[in-house]
C-alpha positions as CSV (number, residue, x, y, z in Angstrom):
1,M,101.4,169.3,67.4
2,K,100.4,167.5,64.3
3,E,97.4,166.0,66.2
4,V,96.3,169.4,67.3
5,L,96.5,170.9,63.8
6,S,94.5,167.9,62.5
7,K,91.8,168.5,65.1
8,I,91.6,172.2,64.2
9,V,91.4,171.6,60.5
10,K,88.5,169.1,61.0
11,S,86.6,171.7,63.2
12,R,83.5,173.2,61.7
13,K,84.0,176.3,63.8
14,F,87.5,176.8,62.2
15,W,86.1,176.6,58.7
16,Y,83.2,179.0,59.5
17,G,85.7,181.5,60.8
18,F,88.2,181.0,58.0
19,T,85.5,181.4,55.4
20,T,84.2,184.5,57.0
21,V,87.7,186.1,57.2
22,M,88.3,185.3,53.5
23,L,84.8,186.7,52.7
24,V,85.6,190.0,54.5
25,L,89.1,190.3,52.9
26,F,87.9,189.6,49.3
27,S,84.4,191.1,49.4
28,N,85.4,194.1,47.3
29,H,86.9,191.8,44.6
30,L,83.9,189.6,44.6
31,G,81.5,192.6,44.4
32,I,79.7,192.0,47.7
33,S,78.2,195.1,49.3
34,P,79.2,196.0,52.8
35,V,75.6,195.4,54.1
36,K,75.7,191.9,52.7
37,V,79.1,191.2,54.2
38,N,77.8,192.5,57.6
39,T,74.8,190.1,57.3
40,L,77.0,187.2,56.4
41,C,79.3,187.9,59.3
42,T,76.4,187.9,61.7
43,I,75.2,184.6,60.3
44,A,78.7,183.1,60.6
45,V,79.0,184.2,64.2
46,A,75.7,182.6,65.0
47,L,76.8,179.4,63.3
48,I,80.0,179.4,65.3
49,I,78.1,179.9,68.6
50,A,75.6,177.2,67.7
51,Q,78.3,174.8,66.8
52,G,80.0,175.5,70.1
53,V,76.8,174.8,72.0
54,A,76.3,171.6,70.0
55,D,79.9,170.5,70.9
56,I,79.3,171.2,74.6
57,N,76.1,169.2,74.5
58,R,77.8,166.3,72.8
59,C,80.6,166.4,75.4
60,E,78.1,166.4,78.3
61,K,76.4,163.2,77.1
62,K,79.4,160.9,76.9
63,E,81.7,161.4,73.9
64,C,84.2,163.7,75.7
65,K,84.0,162.4,79.3
66,K,87.2,161.0,80.7
67,K,86.9,157.7,82.5
């Protein structure tokens, strides 16, 4: 379990998602307009998808293949 949590915390996708959730929750306190929050959420989703594609490509090469 500890190994899984460590892997999650090291994940860029996790931090992109966590930061986006915090941004949405505290946007009123930070004075960020809803339009900007929407734009930043769209960018965060694109980053998460792009990171997922990069992870898949890395695994296809050789880093994640089991012998």
